[in-house]
VEXROMI-163724 format. One record per residue: residue in three letters; x, y, z of N, C-alpha, C, O in turn. Coordinates in steps of 0.2 Angstrom, whole numbers, plus 2048, in hexadecimal, padded with zeros to 3 digits. Atoms other than C-alpha are relative to their C-alpha. Layout:
# VEXROMI-163724
AlaXYZXYZXYZXYZ/...
***
This chain:
# VEXROMI-163724
Met8047FA80080080080080480680080380B7FC/Val7FC7FA80080E80C8048038017FA8048077F7/Val7FD8008078178087F47FB8037FB7FD8077F7/Ala8057FD80580780B7EA7FF8078017FE80B7FD/Ala8027F97FF80381B7F38068057FE80580A7FB/Val7FA7FB8018158237F28018007F98038057F6/Gly7FE80180781881C7E17FB8037FB7FD8057F5/Thr8057FD8058088237D97FD8068027F88097FF/Asp8037F97FE8058337E28018057FB8068067F8/Gly8007FB8058018417D67FC7FE7FA7FA8027F6/Phe8048028067F88377C97FB7FA8017F67F97FD/Asn8058057FE7EF8297D27FB8038057FC80680A/Pro8057FD7FC7DE8307D97FF7FC8077FD7FF80C/Asn8008047F97DF8227E78068018048067FF80A/Ala7FA8007FC7F08277ED7FF80480680280280C/Pro8017FD7F97EA8347FA7FD7FB8057FF7FC80B/Ala8038047FB7DF8278028057FB8028047F9808/Leu7FB8057FE7ED81A80280580380580780080A/Leu7FB7FC7FB7F982780A7FC80180780080080C/Ala8037FF7FA7EC82B8177FF7F98048007F980A/Glu8018077FD7E981881B8077FE8038077FB808/Ala7F98017FE7FC81681C80280480680580180B/Ser7FF7FC7FA7FD8248287FC7FE8067FF7FE80C/Arg8048037FA7EF81D8338037FA8038037F9809/Met7FD8067FD7F780C8348078018038087FE808/Ala7FA7FE7FD8088148387FF80380780380180B/Ala8027FD7F980081E8467FE7FB8058007FB80B/Lys8028057FB7F880F84D8067FB8028067FA808/Phe7FA8047FF80980584C80480480680680180B/Ala7FC7FC7FB8128148557FD80080780080080C/Ala8047FF7FA8048158628017F98048027F980B/Asn7FF8077FD8068028668077FE8038087FA807/Val7F98017FD819803869802806803808808803/Ser7FE7FA7FC8188138747FC7FF8067F77FC807/Pro8038007FA8148158867F98037FF7F88087FB/Pro8008057FB80881188E7FF7F97FD7FF7F4801/Asn8018078038058028828067FC7FF8067F67FE/Trp7FA8048018177FD881805803805806809806/Ala7FB7FF7FB8257FC88E8078007FE80B800802/Gly7F98008038347FA8838007FA7FC7FC7F67FA/Leu7FE80680483C7ED8787FE7FA8027FF7F8808/Ala8028077FE8347DC8787FF7FC7FA7FD7FE7F5/Gln8018058058347CC86E7F97FD8027FA7F8806/Ala8068027FE8227C886F7FD7F97FD7F97F6800/Glu80380680381E7BA8638057FC7FB8047FA7F6/Gly7FA80480482F7B285D8028047FA8008097F9/His7FD7FD8068397B684E7FC8007FA7FD8047F6/Tyr80580080682B7B28427FD8078007FB80A7FB/Tyr8047FA8008237C28488058067FD80280B7FB/Ser7FC7FB8038327CC8417FE8027F97FF8087F7/Thr8027FE80782B7CB8307FB8068007FB80A7FB/Tyr8067FB7FF81C7D683580380680280280C7FF/Val7FD7FA7FE8277E283E8048037FA8058097F9/Arg7FC7FE8068337E382F7FC8047FB7FE8097F8/His8047FD8058257E78237FE8078027FE80C7FE/Ala8027F97FE81F7F582E80580580080480B7FE/Ile7FB7FC8008307FC8308028037F98038097F8/Trp7FE7FE8078337FC81D7FB8057FE7FD80A7FA/Ala8057FC80282280481A80180780380080C7FF/Met7FF7F97FC8258128278068047FD80680A7FC/Thr7F97FD8028378158217FE8037F98008097F7/Leu8017FE80683181680F7FB8078007FC80B7FC/His8057FA7FF82282281480480680280380C7FF/Asp7FC7FA7FD82E82D81E8058037FB8058097FA/Arg7FB7FD80583B82F8107FC8037FA7FF8087F7/Ala8047FD80582E8338037FC8068027FB80A7FE/Arg8057FB7FE82283E80D8038048057FF809807/Gly7FE7FB7FB82D84681A7FD7FF8077FE80380B/Thr8038017FA82483E8288057FD80580B7FC803/Ser7FB8037FB82C8368387FD7FA8047FE7FA80A/Trp8038067FD82382683B8057FB8048037F9809/Met7FC8057FD83281C83F8038038068047FF80B/Val7FE7FD7FA83882884C7FA7FF8057FB7FD80B/Gln8068017FB8268288547FF7F98027FC7F7807/Ser8018077FE8268158548047FD8058037F8808/Asn7FC8027FA8348148618047FA7FF8077F8803/Ile7FB80680283D8068588078028008098077FD/Asn7F97FF7FF84F80685D8047FB7FC8047F57FF/Pro7FD8068048587FC84F8067FD8048077F7804/Ala7FA8027FD8687FB8597FE7FB8068017F6807/Ala8038047FA85F7F58697FD7F97FE7FE7F4801/Thr8038068028557E985F8057FB7FD8057F57FF/Leu7FA8048028657E28578037FC8068057F6806/Asp7FD8037FA86C7DF8687FC7FB8037FF7F5805/Ala8048067FE85D7D586D8007FA7FC8017F57FF/Leu80080680585E7CA85E8077FD8018077F7801/Ile7F98047FF8717C78618007FC8068037F7806/Tyr8018047FA86D7C18737FC7FA7FF7FC7F6803/Gln8048058018607B686C8037FA7FC7FF7F57FA/Ala7FD80580486C7AD8618057FB8048087FE808/Arg7FC8057FC87579D8678078027FE8088057F8/Pro7F97FF80188879D8678027FF7F88078017F6/Thr7FF8028078887958557FF8067FB8028067F6/Trp8027FA8048817A584E7FB7FE7FA7FA8027F6/Thr80480280687679B8427F97FD8037F57FC7FF/His8068027FD86879684E7FE80580680280780A/Phe8027FC7FA85D79F85B7FF7FC8067FD7F6805/Phe8048037FB85879B86C7F98007FE7F78047FA/Leu80880080184579886D7FD8058047FD80580A/Val8047FA7FD83A7A78717F98007FD7F78057FA/Gly8068008028297A286D8007FC7F98037F87F8/Ser80180380782479E85B8068017FC80A8067FC/Glu7FB8008048327998507FE7FE7F98017FA7F5/Ala8038028068287988407FF7F98007FC7F6805/Ala80180780082878683B8067FD7FF8077F77FC/Asp7FA80380183A78383C8027FD80780480080C/Ala7FF8047FA83E775849807802803809800808/Ser7F97FF7FE85177A849800808803806809805/Ala8007F97FE84C78D84C8078037FD809808801/Ser7FA7FD80385A7928407FE8077FD7F88087FD/Phe8027FA80385B7A38397FC7FF7F97FE7FA7F5/Gly80480180684E7A482B8008067FC80380B7FE/Pro8007FA80484B7B081D7FD8068037FF80C802/Thr8037FA7FC83F7BB828805803805806809805/Ser7FC7FD7FB84C7BD8368068037FD8088087FF/Leu7FA7FD80385B7C082A7FF8067FD80280B7FE/Ala8027FA8038527CD8217FF80680580180B804/Tyr8017FC7FB84D7D5831806803803807809804/Trp7F97FD7FD85F7D68388038047FB80580A7FD/Ser7FD7FC8058657DD8277FC80780080080C800/Gln8047FA8008577EA82880280580680380B805/Leu7FE7FD7FA85B7EF83A8078037FF808809801/Ala7F97FE80086D7F08368018077FB80580B7FD/Thr7FF7FA80586B7FC8277FC8068037FE80C800/Leu8037FB7FD86080783280480480580380A807/Ala7FB7FD7FB86E80A83E8077FE7FE80A7FA802/Pro7FA80380387D80783380780180480C7FE804/Ala7FA7FE7FD88A81083E8007FD8078067FD80B/Ser8008037FA88580684E8047FA8018057F77FC/Asp7FC8067FF8907F98567FC7FA7FF7FE7F57FC/Gln8048058018817EE8567FF7FE7F97FF7F87F7/Ala80080280787F7EF8438067FD7FD8067F97F9/Arg7FA8028038917EC8408017F88038047F47FF/His8008077FE8907DC84B7FB7FC7FD7FC7F67FB/Ala8058048038807D78438037FE7F98017F87F6/Lys7FE8028068897D78328057FA8008057F67FC/Thr7FC8067FF8967CB8397FC7FA8017FD7F57FE/Ile8048067FF8887C083E7FD7FE7FA7FC7F87F8/Leu80380280687F7C182E8047FD7FB8027F87F7/Ala7FC80480588E7BC8248017F98028027F57FE/Thr7FF8077FD88F7AC82F7F97FD7FE7F97F77FC/Ala80780380187C7A982E7FE7FF7F97FB7FA7F8/Glu8028008078797AC81C8037F97FD8007F67F9/Ala7FC80680388679E8187FC7FA8027FD7F47FE/Ala8038067FD87C7928227F87FF7FE7F57FB800/Asn80780080286B79681B7FE8017F88018057F5/Tyr8017FF80786479380A7FA8057FF7F5805802/Trp8047FB80285B7A18027FE7FF7F98027FE7F4/Tyr8028008078517A17F28028077FD80180C801/Arg7FD7FA8038587AE7E67FC8078017FF80C802/Ala8047FA8008497BA7E680180480780180A807/Ser8007FD7F98497BD7F9807803801807808804/Lys7F97FD7FF85C7BF7FA8018067FC80480B7FF/Ala7FF7FA80485C7CB7EC7FC8068037FF80C803/Phe8047FB7FD84E7D57F4804803806804809807/Gln7FD7FE7FA8577D68048078047FF808809801/Asn7FA7FC8028687DB7FC7FF8067FD80380B7FE/Phe8017FA8038607E87F37FD80680580080B805/Tyr8047FC7FC8557F080080480180780480780A/Phe7FD8007F985F7EC8108077FE7FF8097F9802/Asn7F98028018717EC80A805802805805807808/Thr7FB7FF7FA87E7EA8178078007FE80C801802/Asn7F980080288D7EB80C80480680280A806803/Ala7FD7FA7FE8907FD81180280080880580580A/Ile7FE8007F98917F88238067FD8028087F77FF/Gln7FA8037FF8A27F582A7FF7FA8067FC7FC80B/Ala8018057FB8A27E483380580180680A804806/Leu7FC8007FA8A87E38458007F98037FB7F6804/Pro8008077FD8AF7D384D7FC7FF8067FC80480A/Leu8048017FA8A47CC85A80480080680180180C/Ser7FC8007FB8B37CA865800807803802808809/Ser8007F97FE8B27DD8677F98028047F9807807/Lys8067FF7FC8A07DC86F8027FE8078027F9809/Ser7FE8017F98A47DF8827FB7FE8047FC7FB80A/Asp8058017FB8937DE88A7FE7F97FF7FF7F57FA/Arg80180780088D7CD88F7F87FF8037F67F9803/Leu8078017FE87B7D08957FB8057FD7FD80B7FC/Asn8057FB80386B7D788D7F97FE8037F87F8804/Val8078007FC85A7DA8957FB8037FB7FC8097F9/Gln8067FD80384A7DC88C7FA8018057F97FD809/Asn8057FE7FA83C7E48967FA7FC8007F87F87FC/Thr8068037FE82D7DD89E7FB8068027FE80B805/Pro80480680381E7DD89B8028007F88058047F6/Gly7FD8028078227D588A8037FA8018017F5804/Ala7FC80780082E7C78878047FF8068047FA809/Gly7FC8017F98397CB8968057FB7FF8057F6803/Leu7FA8058018497C288F806803803807809802/Ile7FA7FE7FD8597C38988067FB7FD8057F57FE/Gly7FB8048038687BD88E807801803809807804/Val7F97FF7FD87A7BA8958047FB7FB8027F67F9/Arg7FB8038058897B488B807800804809804807/Ser7F98007FE89B7AE88F8048047FB8098067FC/Gly7FC7FD8058A07B587F7FB8007F97F67FE7F9/Phe8037FF80789B7B886C8047FC7FB8047FE7F5/Asp7FD8048058A47AA8647FC7F98007F87F8804/Ala80480780189E79885E8017FB8067FD7F7806/Asn7FF8047FA8A579086E7FE8038067FF80080C/Ala8027FC7FA89D79C87A7FA7FC8037F77F7800/Arg8068027FC8907988877FB8068007FD80B801/Ala8067FB80087F7A18877FA7FD8037F97F7803/Ala8068027FD86F7A18907FB8057FF7FD80B7FF/Leu8067FB80085E7A988E7FB7FE8057F87F9805/Met8058017FA8537AB89D7FA8047FE7FA8097FB/Phe8067FD8028417AF89B7FC8038067FC80080C/Ala8057FD7FB8357BA8A57FA8027FC7F88087FB/Asn8057FE8058267B98997FA7FB8007FA7F6804/Asn8068048018157B28957FE8007F97F87FE7F7/Met8018008078157B68827F98037FF7F68017F9/Ala8077FE8018047BF8847FD7FF8077FF7FB80B/Tyr8038017FA7F87C18927FC7FA8017FA7F8807/Asp8038078007F07B188E8047FB7FC8047FB7F6/Ala7FB8048037FD7A488B7FE7FA7FC8017F67F9/Arg8038068037F17978848008017F88007FD7F4/Trp8027FF8077EF7A08738068027FC80C8037FF/Ser7FB7FE8057F97A58648067FA8018047F4802/His7FA8047FE80B79D867802801807808801808/Gly7FE7FE7F980A7A28798047FA8048027F4803/Asn7FC8057FC817798884802803807806807807/Pro7FF7FE7F981779B8978077FE8038077FA807/Asp7F98027FE82A79A89980280380780680080A/Ala7FD7FC7FA82B7A68A88007FB8067FC7F7807/Pro7FA7FC8028377A58B08057FB7FE80B7FA801/Gly7FB8058028407978A68068027FD8078087FC/Phe7FA7FE80385079689D8027FB7FB8007F57FC/Gln7FC80580585B78E88F807802801809807803/Trp7F97FF7FF86D78C88F8047FC7FB8027F67F9/Ala7FD80380587978888180880080180A805804/Ser7F980080088C78487F8027FE7F98027F97F7/Gly7FF80180789278686E7FA7FE7FC7F58017FD/Ala80680380488777C8627FB7FC8047F67F9802/Asp8048047FC8807728717FB8038057FD808808/Trp8047FE7FB87177487B8027FD8078047F7807/Leu7FF8037F987477288E7F97FF8037F87FA807/Val8078007FE8627768937FC8037FA7FD8087F8/Thr8037FF8068567768857F88018017F6800807/Asp8087FF80084377A8817FE7FA7FC8007FA7F6/Pro80380580483976B87C7FD8027F97FC7FE7F4/Glu8027FE80683277686E8057FF7FA8037FE7F5/Phe7FB8018058427748658007F97FD8017F87F7/Tyr80080680283F7628647F97FE7FD7F87F87FB/Gly80680280382D76385D8008007F88058037F5/Ser80080180782975F84B7FF8077FD8028087F7/Ser8017F980382477184880480580380580B800/Gly7FC7FB7FD82F77A8547FB8058047FD809808/Ile8057FC7FC81F78185C7FC7FB8047F77F7800/Met8048057FD8187768697FB8038057F5800805/Ala8057FE7FB8107808777FB8057FC7FB80B7FE/Glu8047FC80480478786A7F88008027F77FC807/Ala8078007FE7F178B86B7FD7F98007FD7F57FB/Gly8048068007E777D8718047FA8028017F4803/Ser7FC8067FE7F57718767FF7FE8078007F8808/Gly8018027F97F27728888077FF8048077FD80A/Val7F98017FD80577088C80280580580480480A/Gly7FF7FA7FB8087818938077FF80380C7FE800/Ser7F98007FD8167828A08037FA8018097F9803/Asp7FD8077FF81976F8A18068007FC80A7FB7FE/Val7FA80180482677189380580680280A8067FE/Ser7FB7FA7FE82F78089C8057FE8068037F9809/Asn7FB8027FB83F77F8A77FF805806803809807/Ile8027FC7FA8367868B67FD7FC8067FD7F6805/Val8048047FB82D7818C67F98017FE7F68067FE/Thr80780080281C77C8C07FB7FF8057FD7FC80A/Leu8058017FB80C77D8CA7FA7FC7FE7F87FD7F8/Ala8068058027FF76F8CA7FA8047FF7F8809803/Gly8067FC8017EF7768C28018067FD7FC80A7FB/Ala7FF7FA8037F77858BA8057FF7FB80B7FF7FC/Lys7FB8008057FF7848A98018067FC8058077F8/Ser7FF7F98037FC7968A47FB8048047F7802808/Asn8047FC7FD7F47A58AA7FA8027FB7FC8057F6/Asp8057FF8057E37A78A27FC8078017F78087FE/Asp8027F97FF7E07B98A88008037F98068047F6/Glu8017FC8077DA7C289880180780180080B7FB/Ser8007F97FF7DC7D389F8078037FD80C800800/Pro7F97FF8037EA7DC89580580380580B803803/Gln7FB7FD7FB7F27E58A48037FB8048077FD809/Ala8008047FB7F47D58AD8077FC8008097FA7FB/Arg7FC8057FD8017CB8B68067FE7FC8077F87FA/Phe7FA8028048117CB8AC8057FF80680680280B/Pro7FB8017FB8207C48B58058067FF80580A7FA/Val7FC7FA7FF82D7D18BA8077FE8018097FA805/Ile7F98007FF8407D28B880280480580280A804/Arg7FE7FC7FA8467D88C98078027FF808808801/Phe7F97FF8018587D78C68037FD7FA8017F77F9/Ala7FC8038068647D48B78068038008078097FD/Gln7F97FD7FE8767D88BC8057FD7FC8067F67FD/Asp7FA8038038867D68B2805802806807808806/Asn7FB7FE7FB8927D58C18077FC7FF80A7FA803/Arg7FA8038028A17CF8B780680480480C801804/Ala7FB7FC7FD8AB7DD8C08017FF80880580180B/Ala8008017F98A77D68D18067FB80280A7F97FE/Ala7FA8047FE8B57CD8DC7FF7F97FD8047F67FB/Val8028068038AC7BD8D67FC8017FA7F68027FB/Pro8047FE8068A67C08C47FA7FC8007FA7F6800/His8068048008947BB8C27FA8047FD7FB80A7FC/Phe8067FD8028837BF8BB7FB7FE8057FA7F9807/Tyr8058017FB8747C18C67F98027FD7F98087FB/Val8067FF8038627C08C07FA7FE8057FB7F8808/Gln8058027FB8527C08CB7F98027FC7F88077FA/Ile8078008038407BD8C37FB7FF8047FB7FA808/Asp8068017FC8307BF8CC7FA7FE7FC7F78027F8/Ala8068028048227B58C47FA7FF8047F57FD801/Gln8068007FC8167B68D27FA8037FD7F48017FD/Pro8067FC80380B7C38C97FD7FC7FA7F77FC7F9/Tyr8038038068097B78BA7FC7F98037F77F8800/Trp8028077FE8067A68C47FA8018057F67FC806/Asp8057FF7FB7FA7AD8D17F98017FC7F88067F9/Gln8067FF8047E97AA8CA7FA7FC8047FB7FA80A/Glu8058037FD7D87A38CF8017F98037FF7F7808/Ala7FF8087FE7DC7908CF8067FF8058067FA808/Val7FA8017FC7ED7928D880180780380280C800/Ser7FE7FA7FC7F179E8E680880080180A7FC804/Val7F97FF8008037A48E480280680480180C801/Ser7FE7FA7FC80B7AF8F18078027FF809808801/Ala7F97FF80281D7AE8EB8027FB7FA8007F57FB/Tyr7FD8048068267A88DB8058047FD8058087F9/Thr7FA7FD8028377AE8D98057FB7FE8067F6801/Arg7FA8058028467A68CF80680580080680A7FD/Glu7FA7FD8018587AC8D18057FC7FD8067F67FE/Tyr7FB8038048667A88C6807803802807809802/Val7F97FD7FF8797AA8CB8047FC7FB8057F67FC/Trp7FC8038058847A68BC807801801809807802/Leu7F98007FE8967A28C08057FD7FB8027FA7F6/Asp7FB8048048A679C8B87FF8017F97FF7FC7F5/Asp8017FE8078A37A58A77FB7FB7FD7FB7F87F8/Leu80680380389279D8A58017F88007FE7F57FC/Gln7FF8077FF89878B8AA7FC7FD8067FC7F7807/Val8038027FA88F78B8BA7FA8058017FA80B800/Val8067FC7FE87D7918BF7FD7FD8077FC7F7807/Val8048027F98757918D17F98037FF7F98097FE/Ile8077FE8018627928D07FD8008067FC7FA809/Lys8048007FA8587978DF7F88017FE7F78077FB/Asp8077FF8018457958DE7FC8018077FE7FD80B/Arg8048007FA83979B8EB7F98017FE7F78067FB/Val8078008028277968E87FB7FE8067FC7F9809/Ala8068017FB8187988F47FA7FF7FD7F78047FA/Ala8068018038097908ED7FC7FA8037FF7F6806/Asn8048047FC7FA7868F37FF7F97FC7FA7F67FD/Val8008068047FE7778E78077FD7FF80C800801/Ala7FA80480180B76A8E38048037FA8018077F6/Lys7FC7FC8058197708D88057FB7FD8067F5800/Thr7FB8048038267688CC8068047FD8048097F9/Trp7FA7FD80383876E8C88017FD7FA8037F77FA/Arg7FF80380683B76B8B68068037FC8078097FC/Leu7FA7FE80484A76B8AB8007FB7FA8007F57FB/His80080480684A7658998078007FC80A8057FB/Val7F980180285A75E8928017FB7FA7FC7F77F9/Pro8008048068607568828047F98008057F67FB/Ala7FC8077FF8697468897FD7FD8067FA80080B/Ala8028047FA86473889580480280680A801806/Pro7FC7FF7FA86873D8A78017FA8047FD7F5803/Thr7FF8067FB8707318B37FF803807802808809/Ile8027FD7FA8697348C48037FC8068037F5806/Ser7FD8027FB8727318D47FE804806801809808/Gly8027FD7FA8697368E47FD8077FE7F98087F9/Ser8027F98028677498E38038037FA8038097F9/Thr7FC7FD80687274B8D47FE7FC7FA7FD7F67FA/Ala80180380686F7488C28058037FB8078097FC/Ser7FB7FE80587B7498B37FE7FE7F97FB7F87F9/Tyr80080280787B7488A08058037FC8088087FE/Thr7FB7FE80488774A8937FE8017F87FB7FD7F5/Ile8027FE8078867538828068017FC80A8067FE/Asn7FA7FF80489475187580680180580A806804/Gly7FA8007FC8A174E8837FF80580680480680A/Lys8017FB7FB89A75C88E7FB7FD8067F57FC804/Thr8048027FB89375689F7FD80580480080A806/Val8047FB7FC8867608A87FD7FC8067FA7F7806/Thr8028037FA88275C8BA7FB8058037FC80B804/Val8057FC7FD8737628C37FF7FD8077FE7F7808/Arg8008027F98737628D67FA8038047F9809803/Asp8057FD7FB8647648E28038018078057FC80A/Leu7FC7FF7F986C76C8F27FB7FE8067FD7FE80B/Gln8048027FA85C7678FC8007F88007FC7F6805/Gly80080780085F7558F87FB7FC7FD7F97F67FF/Gly8068038038507518EE8017FB7FB8077FB7F8/Ala7FF80680584E7428E27FD8037F97F88077F9/Trp8027FE80784D7458CF7FC7FA7FD7FC7F47FF/Ser80280580584373C8C28018027F98028097F8/Ala7FE7FE80784673C8AF7FC7FC7FC7FB7F67FD/Ser80480480583B7378A08028037F98028097F9/Asn7FF7FE80783E73888D7F98027FE7F47FE7FE/Leu8067FE8038307428857FF7FF7F97FA8017F6/Arg80180180783373C8747FA7FC7FF7F87F7802/Gly80680380182373786C7FA8038037F4801802/Thr8067FC7FD8187428778018077FF80680A7FD/Leu8007F98018137548768038027FA8068087FA/Gln7FD7FE8068187558648077FF7FF80A8017FA/Ile7F980080082A7518688027FA7FC8007F57FD/Thr7FE80580583374785A8077FE80180A7FA7FE/Arg7FA8017FE8447478628017FE8077FC80080B/Asp7FF8027F984C74187280180780480580B803/Val7FF7FB7FB84A74E8807FD7FD8077F87FB807/Trp8018037F984A7498937FD80680480080C804/Arg8027FB7FB8407528A08037FE8078017F8809/Leu7FD8027F984A7528B17FC8048047FB80A804/Ser8047FD7FB83E7568BF8007FE8078037F9808/Gln8008017F983B7578D17FA8028037F8808802/Ala8067FE7FD82B7578DB80180480680680380A/Leu7FF7FB7FB8297658E77F98008047F4800800/Pro8068007FD81B7668F47FC8068007FE80B7FD/Ser8047FA7FF80D7728F780380580580780380A/Gly7FE7FB7FA8107829028068047FD8078047F7/Ser7FA7FC80282078C9028067FC7FF8087F8804/Val7FA80480282F7848FA8068047FE8058097FA/Thr7FA7FD80284178A8F88047FA7FD8057F5800/Ser7FC80580384B7808EB8078047FD8068097FA/Ile7F97FD80285E7838E78037FA7FC8047F57FF/Lys7FC80580586677A8D88068037FE8078097FD/Val7F97FE80387877B8D28017FB7F98007F57FA/Ile7FF80480787B7768BF8078037FE8088097FD/Asp7FA7FE80288C7768B88027FB7FA7FF7F67F9/Val7FE8048068947708A78087FF80180B803803/Gly7F98018008A57688A68037FE8078097FF808/Asn7FD8027FA8A67628B8803806804808805807/Arg7FD7FA7FD8AA7748BE7FF80080780380280B/Val8028007F88A17718CF8017F98027FF7F4800/Thr7FE8067FD8A87648DA7FD7FF8077FC7F9809/Ala8048007FA89E7688EA7FB8058007FD80B7FE/Ala8057FA7FF88F7728EE7FB7FE8067F97F8807/Asn8048017FB8857748FE7FC8068027FE80C7FF/Val8037FA7FE8787809067FE8008077FD7FA80A/Ala8027FF7F98747869177FC8078007FF80C800/Gly8047FA8018657929178008037F97FF8007F4/Asp7FF7FD80686879F90A8078017FE8098057F9/Val7F980080187B79C9098027F97FC8017F47FF/Val7FE8068048817908FB80880080080B8067FE/Thr7F980180089378A8FC8027FB7FA7FE7F67FA/Leu7FE80480589B7828ED8078007FE80A8067FF/Thr7F98008038AC77D8E58008007F97FD7FC7F6/Val8007FF8078AE7848D48078007FD80B8047FF/Ala7F98018038BE77E8CA80580180580A804805/Gly7FB8007FA8C677B8DB800806804804806809/Val8007FA7FC8C278C8E27F98008047F47FF801/Ala8068007FC8B678D8F17FC8077FF7FF80C7FF/Arg8047FA8018A77998EE7FA8008057F87FB807/Thr8068007FC89979F8F97FB8057FD7FD80B7FB/Ile8057FB8028897A78F37FB8018057F87FC808/Thr8057FE7FB87E7B08FF7FA8037FC7FA8097FA/Phe8067FD80386C7B38F97FD8058057FC80380A/Gly8037FB7FC8647C38FF7FA8037FD7F88007F8/Ala8067FC8038567CF8FB8038047FA8058097FA/Gly7FE7FC80685A7D38E98077FF7FF80A8047FB/Ser7F880080286C7CD8E98027F98017FE7F5804/Ala7FC8077FF8777BD8E98078017FE8098017F9/Gln7F97FE8018897C28EB8047FA8028057F8807/Pro7FB8067FF8967B48E8806803803808809802/Thr7F97FE7FD8A67B58F28057FA7FF80B7FA801/
***
C-alpha cells in the first residue's frame, strides 16, 4: 500500500486515500509501541514475528523518506538495541537461536529468511553502531549455513545491503549480559563470550501474552536454557517437537515442558485482563568486576502464578552464575497451597545417584546436585507431547506449603563439593572454596 501510494501520488486519484490509510496504520503502530502500551523492547512472539515488524519498519521508513514524516522516530524502535537482543538470543554457534516462543515451523530453530532479513534491515538502519558491525559478522557466518532462494536473497541485498557496514570482530564485544523488559518477553541473556566455543544461557521471565494458552504462548517463567558451543546443556522440549512449536494453542501442555517449579493444577495463568500478572525481573547484575566474578539474576513469578485455582504467596527464582558460566546455583522459594515439581529438561539420559544426577553430551558431563538431599526421577519424553527425539525430564517432587530448593549444576566436573546451611551455600569450584550468601535481593559469592 505504501509503495502504491508513494509511487503513484500525483496521477493516481486513489493515492491520497492510500497515503491517509498508511498514516493511520503507522500512527496505530507507533501508539502500540509507546507508553503506556509498551514498556520497552520485548520479544513477544518468537522470531517468526520479526517478519511483521520488518514490513512495518520498511513501510514507515519508505513513507518518511518520501513524505518527510517521522513515523520511525515515533515508533520508538531502537535498531541497535534490537540487534543486541537478537545477538543474545543466538546460541554460541551463531547459526541457531535459543527458543523464545514460536520458531515458525523449524524444529532446529535456525536462522531463517525472515530473521536474516530482519537483522540486515536493523543493521542498515543503524550502520555506524557497534551492534550493526557485530551483526554483519554474524550474518556472514549465518548466511553460509542457510539456503536462500535467489529472489529473497536478491531482495534483501538490494534493500537492506550491509556491504557498506564495516564488520567488527565479535571478540571486541565486551558486555556479557542483556536484559529485555517485563512486561513482555522478559529475557535475560548471559554469555561467557561471543565465540563458537562459548557458553550462553537465556533466562525467562515471561508468559508470552496474558493468556498463555493461546497463540504460541509458552509459560516459561522463570525457566532457562543453557548451551555450550554447539551443545545443549539444558534444553526446551519444544526444540525436539516435529514442528518446533509444542506448547501451542489447545495442547494443554503449558508449564509442564518448562525448566521451572511447576504447580499442580496450574499450567498457565488464564487471567484475560491485559494489565495482569506478568512475572518481574527483580535483579539482573553483571558482577564480573566483583572479587568473585559472577552474574546474579532474581525473577519473581508470583504475580503470574497466583490465580483462582492456586494460591501463591511467594515464587522467586535466583540464579548465581560462576566460573565463566560453567557453574550455576539456583535457589527457588515457592509458597503455594499445592504440590510442586522441580523440572529440568536435558538431551541425554541422566544417571541418578541419591541426590545427584549426571549426564554427558559430546564428552561434556553435567552434574545436578540437590543440596536438600531430595531424590530425582527421570523419564524419556520421546513419543509423547509431539516430541520426536530423545529428551529426558529430570524432576523432583516437592510438597505443598512453603518450600525452599537449592540446586547446583556444573559442566565439566568443575564442582567437587557443595553443601547448604540456611541461606549459605558452600561449594568447591575448580579446587577453590566458595561461599554464597543469599539475602534480600543479593547473593554475594566469596
